[in-house]
C-alpha positions as a LaTeX table, in Angstrom:
\begin{tabular}{lrrr}
\hline
Residue & $x$ (\AA) & $y$ (\AA) & $z$ (\AA) \\
\hline
Met1 & 106.15 & 39.16 & 100.06 \\
Glu2 & 108.81 & 36.56 & 99.31 \\
Leu3 & 108.80 & 33.84 & 101.93 \\
Glu4 & 111.55 & 31.35 & 102.72 \\
Leu5 & 111.62 & 28.39 & 105.07 \\
His6 & 114.76 & 27.73 & 107.14 \\
Arg7 & 115.61 & 24.45 & 108.86 \\
Asp8 & 119.13 & 25.22 & 110.13 \\
Ala9 & 119.72 & 26.86 & 113.54 \\
Glu10 & 122.37 & 29.05 & 111.94 \\
Ile11 & 119.47 & 31.28 & 110.89 \\
Phe12 & 119.52 & 32.90 & 114.35 \\
Asp13 & 123.12 & 34.00 & 113.86 \\
Asp14 & 122.83 & 34.76 & 110.16 \\
Leu15 & 119.86 & 37.06 & 110.63 \\
Cys16 & 120.69 & 38.41 & 114.09 \\
Pro17 & 121.12 & 42.13 & 113.20 \\
Glu18 & 118.16 & 42.12 & 110.78 \\
Trp19 & 116.06 & 40.02 & 113.14 \\
Asn20 & 116.56 & 42.36 & 116.09 \\
Ala21 & 116.03 & 45.42 & 113.92 \\
Leu22 & 112.72 & 43.93 & 112.78 \\
Leu23 & 111.78 & 43.32 & 116.40 \\
Glu24 & 112.20 & 47.04 & 117.07 \\
Arg25 & 109.53 & 47.69 & 114.42 \\
Ser26 & 107.30 & 44.81 & 115.45 \\
Gln27 & 103.96 & 44.61 & 117.16 \\
Cys28 & 105.34 & 42.76 & 120.22 \\
Arg29 & 108.75 & 43.97 & 121.38 \\
Val30 & 109.77 & 41.58 & 124.14 \\
Pro31 & 113.12 & 40.01 & 125.05 \\
Phe32 & 111.87 & 36.49 & 124.33 \\
Leu33 & 111.76 & 37.36 & 120.62 \\
Arg34 & 115.34 & 38.61 & 120.40 \\
Ala35 & 117.51 & 36.47 & 118.12 \\
Glu36 & 119.99 & 35.67 & 120.90 \\
Tyr37 & 117.21 & 34.47 & 123.23 \\
Gln38 & 115.61 & 32.39 & 120.48 \\
Arg39 & 118.97 & 30.82 & 119.64 \\
Ala40 & 119.60 & 29.97 & 123.30 \\
Trp41 & 116.12 & 28.50 & 123.74 \\
Trp42 & 116.50 & 26.35 & 120.64 \\
Ala43 & 119.94 & 25.14 & 121.70 \\
Gly44 & 118.44 & 23.79 & 124.94 \\
Arg45 & 114.99 & 23.00 & 123.51 \\
Gly46 & 113.45 & 24.89 & 126.42 \\
Gly47 & 115.39 & 22.98 & 129.06 \\
Gly48 & 114.47 & 19.66 & 127.51 \\
Glu49 & 110.78 & 20.43 & 127.04 \\
Trp50 & 110.91 & 19.41 & 123.36 \\
Pro51 & 113.51 & 16.66 & 122.89 \\
Glu52 & 112.09 & 15.79 & 119.46 \\
Ala53 & 111.61 & 18.92 & 117.40 \\
Glu54 & 112.41 & 20.20 & 113.93 \\
Leu55 & 113.17 & 23.85 & 113.25 \\
Cys56 & 110.91 & 25.63 & 110.74 \\
Val57 & 111.59 & 29.39 & 110.71 \\
Val58 & 109.72 & 31.29 & 107.99 \\
Thr59 & 111.03 & 34.68 & 106.89 \\
Ala60 & 109.37 & 37.24 & 104.63 \\
Arg61 & 111.03 & 39.97 & 102.58 \\
Gln62 & 109.78 & 42.86 & 100.52 \\
Ala63 & 112.22 & 44.49 & 98.11 \\
Gly64 & 114.96 & 42.63 & 99.95 \\
Arg65 & 114.01 & 44.00 & 103.39 \\
Leu66 & 113.10 & 41.59 & 106.20 \\
Val67 & 109.46 & 42.34 & 107.12 \\
Gly68 & 108.31 & 39.18 & 108.90 \\
Val69 & 109.60 & 36.21 & 110.87 \\
Ala70 & 107.56 & 33.26 & 112.10 \\
Pro71 & 110.01 & 31.45 & 114.42 \\
Leu72 & 108.40 & 28.01 & 114.36 \\
Phe73 & 109.32 & 24.43 & 115.08 \\
Ala74 & 107.54 & 21.17 & 114.36 \\
Ala75 & 106.73 & 18.69 & 117.14 \\
Arg76 & 103.80 & 16.84 & 118.62 \\
Asn77 & 101.95 & 19.32 & 120.78 \\
Arg78 & 100.43 & 18.69 & 124.20 \\
Asp79 & 97.37 & 17.21 & 122.53 \\
Gly80 & 99.56 & 14.70 & 120.71 \\
Arg81 & 98.97 & 16.25 & 117.27 \\
Pro82 & 101.64 & 17.12 & 114.70 \\
Ala83 & 101.94 & 20.86 & 115.21 \\
Leu84 & 103.92 & 23.98 & 114.44 \\
Leu85 & 104.73 & 25.96 & 117.58 \\
Leu86 & 106.59 & 29.18 & 118.31 \\
Val87 & 110.24 & 28.85 & 119.29 \\
Gly88 & 110.16 & 29.55 & 123.02 \\
Ser89 & 107.02 & 27.51 & 123.70 \\
Ile90 & 105.74 & 26.83 & 126.24 \\
Glu91 & 106.97 & 26.95 & 129.81 \\
Ile92 & 109.87 & 29.37 & 130.06 \\
Ser93 & 109.06 & 32.16 & 127.61 \\
Asp94 & 106.30 & 34.37 & 128.96 \\
Tyr95 & 105.47 & 36.34 & 125.79 \\
Leu96 & 105.71 & 35.05 & 122.22 \\
Asp97 & 104.42 & 36.22 & 118.86 \\
Leu98 & 105.24 & 36.62 & 115.20 \\
Leu99 & 107.81 & 39.28 & 114.38 \\
Val100 & 106.04 & 41.70 & 112.07 \\
Ala101 & 104.97 & 45.32 & 112.08 \\
Arg102 & 101.31 & 45.94 & 112.85 \\
Thr103 & 100.77 & 47.34 & 109.35 \\
Asp104 & 102.04 & 44.11 & 107.78 \\
Val105 & 100.45 & 41.54 & 110.06 \\
Asp106 & 97.49 & 40.65 & 107.84 \\
Ala107 & 99.58 & 40.25 & 104.70 \\
Phe108 & 102.17 & 38.22 & 106.60 \\
Cys109 & 99.62 & 35.87 & 108.19 \\
Gln110 & 98.01 & 35.25 & 104.81 \\
Ala111 & 101.34 & 34.56 & 103.14 \\
Leu112 & 102.52 & 32.44 & 106.07 \\
Leu113 & 99.56 & 30.05 & 105.89 \\
Glu114 & 100.11 & 29.69 & 102.16 \\
Arg115 & 103.84 & 28.96 & 102.64 \\
Leu116 & 103.19 & 26.37 & 105.33 \\
Thr117 & 101.14 & 24.29 & 102.89 \\
Ala118 & 104.08 & 23.92 & 100.49 \\
Ala119 & 105.63 & 20.50 & 99.91 \\
Asp120 & 108.87 & 21.34 & 101.72 \\
Ala121 & 107.11 & 22.28 & 104.99 \\
Pro122 & 107.03 & 19.72 & 107.82 \\
Ala123 & 103.89 & 17.62 & 108.13 \\
Trp124 & 101.49 & 19.30 & 110.55 \\
Glu125 & 97.83 & 19.42 & 111.53 \\
Val126 & 97.64 & 22.54 & 113.67 \\
Leu127 & 99.44 & 25.85 & 113.96 \\
Asp128 & 99.62 & 26.14 & 117.76 \\
Leu129 & 100.82 & 29.50 & 119.10 \\
Tyr130 & 101.22 & 29.86 & 122.87 \\
Asn131 & 101.71 & 32.92 & 125.09 \\
Val132 & 100.52 & 35.55 & 122.62 \\
Pro133 & 99.72 & 38.85 & 124.44 \\
Ala134 & 96.12 & 39.96 & 124.65 \\
Val135 & 96.61 & 43.07 & 122.51 \\
Ser136 & 98.59 & 41.35 & 119.77 \\
Pro137 & 96.97 & 41.89 & 116.34 \\
Thr138 & 98.06 & 38.36 & 115.49 \\
Arg139 & 94.95 & 37.14 & 117.29 \\
Ala140 & 92.57 & 38.62 & 114.75 \\
Ala141 & 94.89 & 38.55 & 111.73 \\
Leu142 & 95.50 & 34.81 & 112.03 \\
Ala143 & 91.76 & 34.20 & 112.34 \\
Arg144 & 91.08 & 36.27 & 109.22 \\
Ala145 & 93.79 & 34.50 & 107.24 \\
Ala146 & 92.47 & 31.10 & 108.35 \\
Ala147 & 88.87 & 32.00 & 107.50 \\
Ala148 & 89.91 & 33.13 & 104.04 \\
Arg149 & 91.23 & 29.61 & 103.43 \\
Gly150 & 88.28 & 27.85 & 105.04 \\
Trp151 & 90.35 & 26.75 & 108.06 \\
Ala152 & 89.27 & 26.58 & 111.68 \\
Ala153 & 90.81 & 29.07 & 114.11 \\
Thr154 & 90.34 & 29.35 & 117.88 \\
Gln155 & 91.81 & 31.05 & 120.90 \\
Ala156 & 91.96 & 30.25 & 124.61 \\
Thr157 & 93.04 & 32.36 & 127.59 \\
Leu158 & 96.05 & 30.86 & 129.34 \\
Glu159 & 97.23 & 32.89 & 132.33 \\
Pro160 & 97.06 & 36.38 & 133.82 \\
Val161 & 100.12 & 38.59 & 133.34 \\
Pro162 & 100.20 & 41.25 & 136.08 \\
Ala163 & 102.23 & 44.42 & 135.64 \\
Ile164 & 102.62 & 47.86 & 137.19 \\
Arg165 & 102.55 & 51.02 & 135.10 \\
Leu166 & 105.10 & 53.08 & 137.00 \\
Pro167 & 104.57 & 56.71 & 138.01 \\
Gly168 & 107.33 & 59.30 & 138.23 \\
Asp169 & 108.36 & 58.84 & 141.86 \\
Trp170 & 108.32 & 56.33 & 144.70 \\
Glu171 & 105.93 & 58.21 & 146.99 \\
Thr172 & 103.38 & 58.62 & 144.22 \\
Tyr173 & 103.61 & 54.91 & 143.53 \\
Leu174 & 102.96 & 54.04 & 147.18 \\
Ala175 & 100.17 & 56.60 & 147.58 \\
Thr176 & 98.25 & 55.84 & 144.40 \\
Met177 & 98.93 & 52.24 & 143.44 \\
Val178 & 99.17 & 50.32 & 146.72 \\
Glu179 & 96.46 & 49.80 & 149.32 \\
Lys180 & 97.01 & 51.47 & 152.70 \\
Lys181 & 97.71 & 48.24 & 154.57 \\
Glu182 & 100.25 & 47.06 & 152.01 \\
Arg183 & 101.81 & 50.52 & 151.79 \\
Gln184 & 102.46 & 50.46 & 155.52 \\
Glu185 & 103.82 & 46.93 & 155.31 \\
Ile186 & 106.25 & 47.78 & 152.48 \\
Arg187 & 107.56 & 50.81 & 154.37 \\
Arg188 & 107.92 & 48.82 & 157.58 \\
Lys189 & 109.88 & 46.03 & 155.92 \\
Leu190 & 112.22 & 48.46 & 154.17 \\
Arg191 & 112.88 & 50.38 & 157.41 \\
Arg192 & 113.62 & 47.13 & 159.22 \\
Ala193 & 116.08 & 46.12 & 156.50 \\
Glu194 & 117.88 & 49.46 & 156.81 \\
Ala195 & 118.38 & 48.91 & 160.55 \\
Tyr196 & 119.10 & 45.18 & 160.34 \\
Glu197 & 122.27 & 43.63 & 161.75 \\
Pro198 & 124.30 & 42.30 & 160.05 \\
Ala199 & 123.99 & 44.90 & 157.31 \\
Val200 & 121.57 & 44.36 & 154.42 \\
Thr201 & 122.90 & 45.40 & 151.01 \\
Trp202 & 121.88 & 44.80 & 147.45 \\
Arg203 & 123.55 & 44.94 & 144.09 \\
Ile204 & 122.74 & 44.58 & 140.42 \\
Val205 & 124.75 & 42.39 & 138.06 \\
Asp206 & 124.17 & 43.86 & 134.62 \\
Ser207 & 125.25 & 42.69 & 131.19 \\
Gly208 & 128.72 & 44.20 & 131.42 \\
Gln209 & 129.45 & 42.64 & 134.81 \\
Tyr210 & 127.98 & 39.18 & 134.37 \\
Ala211 & 130.12 & 36.13 & 134.98 \\
Pro212 & 129.04 & 32.45 & 134.97 \\
Ala213 & 129.56 & 32.32 & 138.75 \\
Asp214 & 126.70 & 34.81 & 139.12 \\
Gly215 & 124.39 & 32.48 & 137.24 \\
Asp216 & 125.44 & 29.52 & 139.36 \\
Ala217 & 124.80 & 31.56 & 142.52 \\
Leu218 & 121.28 & 32.31 & 141.29 \\
Leu219 & 120.56 & 28.66 & 140.46 \\
Asp220 & 121.90 & 27.45 & 143.80 \\
Leu221 & 119.70 & 29.95 & 145.61 \\
Met222 & 116.67 & 28.94 & 143.54 \\
Ala223 & 117.27 & 25.27 & 144.36 \\
Leu224 & 116.73 & 25.97 & 148.08 \\
Ala225 & 112.99 & 25.91 & 147.34 \\
Glu226 & 111.67 & 22.36 & 146.94 \\
Asp227 & 109.50 & 23.08 & 143.90 \\
Lys228 & 112.28 & 24.92 & 142.10 \\
Ala229 & 114.78 & 22.19 & 142.97 \\
Arg230 & 112.53 & 19.73 & 141.08 \\
Phe231 & 112.19 & 22.17 & 138.20 \\
Leu232 & 115.95 & 22.69 & 137.90 \\
Thr233 & 116.92 & 19.47 & 136.16 \\
Asp234 & 120.37 & 19.33 & 134.60 \\
Ala235 & 118.82 & 20.28 & 131.25 \\
Met236 & 116.96 & 23.23 & 132.77 \\
Arg237 & 120.08 & 24.46 & 134.58 \\
Ala238 & 121.91 & 24.36 & 131.26 \\
Gln239 & 119.02 & 26.27 & 129.66 \\
Phe240 & 119.17 & 28.97 & 132.33 \\
Arg241 & 122.90 & 29.38 & 131.77 \\
Leu242 & 122.30 & 29.80 & 128.04 \\
Thr243 & 119.55 & 32.33 & 128.72 \\
Leu244 & 121.72 & 34.34 & 131.11 \\
Gln245 & 124.53 & 34.38 & 128.57 \\
Ala246 & 122.13 & 35.47 & 125.84 \\
Ala247 & 120.70 & 38.28 & 127.96 \\
Ala248 & 124.21 & 39.47 & 128.86 \\
Ala249 & 125.31 & 39.34 & 125.23 \\
Gly250 & 122.22 & 41.28 & 124.16 \\
Gly251 & 122.67 & 43.93 & 126.84 \\
Trp252 & 119.39 & 43.37 & 128.70 \\
Leu253 & 120.41 & 41.25 & 131.71 \\
His254 & 119.35 & 42.53 & 135.14 \\
Leu255 & 120.30 & 40.17 & 137.99 \\
Ala256 & 119.81 & 41.52 & 141.53 \\
Phe257 & 121.06 & 39.99 & 144.77 \\
Leu258 & 120.11 & 40.94 & 148.33 \\
Glu259 & 122.89 & 40.12 & 150.79 \\
Val260 & 122.87 & 39.96 & 154.57 \\
Gly261 & 126.29 & 40.23 & 156.11 \\
Gly262 & 127.74 & 39.21 & 152.75 \\
Glu263 & 125.51 & 36.12 & 152.39 \\
Lys264 & 123.04 & 35.95 & 149.52 \\
Ala265 & 119.53 & 36.04 & 150.93 \\
Ala266 & 117.39 & 36.66 & 147.82 \\
Ala267 & 117.71 & 37.19 & 144.09 \\
Tyr268 & 115.63 & 38.42 & 141.19 \\
Leu269 & 116.46 & 37.62 & 137.59 \\
Ser270 & 114.91 & 40.23 & 135.32 \\
Phe271 & 115.29 & 41.49 & 131.77 \\
Asp272 & 115.78 & 45.24 & 131.39 \\
Phe273 & 114.41 & 45.72 & 127.89 \\
Asp274 & 112.62 & 48.43 & 125.91 \\
Asn275 & 112.18 & 50.67 & 128.99 \\
Arg276 & 110.53 & 47.89 & 131.01 \\
Leu277 & 111.76 & 45.54 & 133.69 \\
Tyr278 & 110.54 & 42.00 & 133.01 \\
Val279 & 110.69 & 39.99 & 136.26 \\
Tyr280 & 111.60 & 36.50 & 135.12 \\
Asn281 & 112.43 & 34.45 & 138.22 \\
Ser282 & 113.25 & 34.78 & 141.90 \\
Ala283 & 115.08 & 32.94 & 144.65 \\
Leu284 & 115.06 & 33.09 & 148.44 \\
Asp285 & 117.13 & 31.59 & 151.23 \\
Pro286 & 114.55 & 30.51 & 153.86 \\
Arg287 & 117.02 & 31.34 & 156.64 \\
Phe288 & 116.20 & 35.00 & 156.03 \\
Gly289 & 112.43 & 34.63 & 156.08 \\
Ala290 & 112.11 & 36.82 & 159.17 \\
Leu291 & 113.67 & 39.67 & 157.23 \\
Ser292 & 111.13 & 39.23 & 154.39 \\
Ala293 & 114.13 & 39.27 & 152.07 \\
Gly294 & 112.04 & 38.72 & 148.93 \\
Trp295 & 109.74 & 41.65 & 149.68 \\
Val296 & 112.68 & 43.88 & 150.56 \\
Leu297 & 114.50 & 43.12 & 147.31 \\
Leu298 & 111.28 & 43.60 & 145.34 \\
Gly299 & 110.86 & 47.00 & 146.98 \\
Tyr300 & 114.40 & 47.96 & 146.02 \\
Leu301 & 113.79 & 46.83 & 142.43 \\
Leu302 & 110.66 & 48.95 & 142.20 \\
Gln303 & 112.52 & 51.95 & 143.60 \\
Trp304 & 115.30 & 51.40 & 141.05 \\
Ser305 & 112.82 & 51.07 & 138.19 \\
Ile306 & 111.04 & 54.29 & 139.13 \\
Ala307 & 114.29 & 56.20 & 139.68 \\
Asn308 & 115.56 & 55.02 & 136.30 \\
Arg309 & 112.34 & 56.04 & 134.54 \\
Arg310 & 111.21 & 52.60 & 133.48 \\
Ala311 & 107.65 & 52.71 & 132.17 \\
Glu312 & 106.52 & 49.34 & 133.44 \\
Phe313 & 107.38 & 46.68 & 135.99 \\
Asp314 & 106.16 & 43.44 & 134.45 \\
Phe315 & 105.68 & 40.40 & 136.69 \\
Met316 & 104.73 & 38.33 & 133.63 \\
Arg317 & 102.90 & 35.01 & 133.91 \\
Gly318 & 101.12 & 33.95 & 137.07 \\
Gly319 & 98.41 & 35.33 & 139.29 \\
Glu320 & 100.26 & 35.12 & 142.62 \\
Asp321 & 98.71 & 37.33 & 145.28 \\
Tyr322 & 101.84 & 39.32 & 146.12 \\
Lys323 & 101.93 & 40.82 & 142.62 \\
Phe324 & 98.58 & 42.50 & 143.16 \\
Arg325 & 99.49 & 43.55 & 146.68 \\
Phe326 & 102.30 & 45.57 & 145.09 \\
Gly327 & 99.78 & 47.29 & 142.82 \\
Ala328 & 99.80 & 45.24 & 139.63 \\
Thr329 & 96.87 & 44.94 & 137.26 \\
Ala330 & 96.52 & 41.96 & 134.96 \\
Ser331 & 96.03 & 41.34 & 131.30 \\
Ala332 & 96.33 & 37.86 & 129.79 \\
Ile333 & 98.16 & 35.69 & 127.30 \\
Tyr334 & 96.50 & 33.44 & 124.75 \\
Arg335 & 96.85 & 30.20 & 122.89 \\
Leu336 & 95.96 & 30.59 & 119.21 \\
Gln337 & 95.26 & 27.59 & 116.97 \\
Ala338 & 94.55 & 27.29 & 113.25 \\
Ser339 & 94.09 & 24.12 & 111.24 \\
Pro340 & 93.26 & 23.16 & 107.66 \\
Arg341 & 92.08 & 19.70 & 108.72 \\
Leu342 & 90.55 & 19.93 & 112.19 \\
Ala343 & 87.24 & 21.51 & 113.14 \\
Ala344 & 87.07 & 24.24 & 115.76 \\
Ala345 & 85.40 & 21.83 & 118.18 \\
Glu346 & 88.40 & 19.52 & 117.91 \\
Leu347 & 90.79 & 22.37 & 118.65 \\
Gly348 & 88.91 & 23.67 & 121.66 \\
Gly349 & 88.83 & 27.27 & 122.81 \\
Glu350 & 86.68 & 30.04 & 121.37 \\
Pro351 & 86.53 & 31.81 & 118.02 \\
Ala352 & 89.47 & 34.18 & 117.69 \\
Ala353 & 88.74 & 37.84 & 118.41 \\
Glu354 & 90.10 & 41.31 & 117.91 \\
Ala355 & 92.59 & 42.48 & 120.51 \\
Asn356 & 91.02 & 44.58 & 123.27 \\
Pro357 & 92.20 & 48.18 & 122.85 \\
Gln358 & 91.51 & 48.84 & 126.55 \\
Glu359 & 94.49 & 46.61 & 127.38 \\
Ala360 & 96.90 & 48.65 & 125.28 \\
Asp361 & 98.07 & 50.64 & 128.30 \\
His362 & 99.19 & 47.40 & 129.91 \\
Phe363 & 100.89 & 46.07 & 126.77 \\
Pro364 & 102.21 & 49.13 & 124.95 \\
Phe365 & 104.31 & 46.95 & 122.66 \\
Gly366 & 103.13 & 47.90 & 119.21 \\
Arg367 & 103.96 & 51.09 & 117.42 \\
\hline
\end{tabular}
């Protein structure tokens, strides 16, 4: 493998077609690793999460073909150490990983660690990879590559990531994946919405229809919740606008609004990507709490996903109770660390392990 280190953000544009083609062959095919998302995240530094950061993207080629990308940046991590982190870390990108085919992951991890010790690499103490899916082969491959160099490598579980593997029809979903009490509650809420006055309607804004006003409507609705109002700083609002534009440009935006008498009552921002709906954020006008507007719109989204033959409905990070009441089961995401200078005890976590093959049905990313 021939590896090259890139410091200029133009790499996201320069490599965009190759980058996204590699993602299609990669072990973890998620929207957060698309070149347009990565470019948008870097432009806003995660909504201001990393105001002081230096780009350090490593690419690998074999016979001229792009076979690996480590989209990294250098910054002081949450432990205060000079670190290399994945572009997208930490708060607003639910799944992250290296871009590499499963068959190449060991060779790429070995070559990557070698390249990161070169004189032109940023100064760092720890390679600190957040939000890596449980079944990613990076978990074990990075540990093997680190051990071969005498480095410490650890992993730590971060958060559950609940998702629903969708059956072929709505009634089968209700009958087999939802408890009786919740099944009755979902049906009752949907029937009430159908009979509600003024009329309840919903619509999807997809990539071809998106306009900036749609994004502003989502953000305004989100800001009606006190916790989200605090979260939506000016920098984070700008980041969301960049993300929405990137998703629309890439063709995987899925923005749904529930309206009551023409007024927006609830919204779900999702990414419709690789035959899965990734539920990214939600918003609710508390005036429509009696309608259970959030539940109603979630029910409509599930019906749409099943009718359109999506394989999975992914709630992504967070163990909120409602996700399991709708029939989700959870896997997890991990933090992986490797260091040439620090001992495992200093890094924290546990020794890195092989991915659990039993979780492959939940994360069918790799080919």
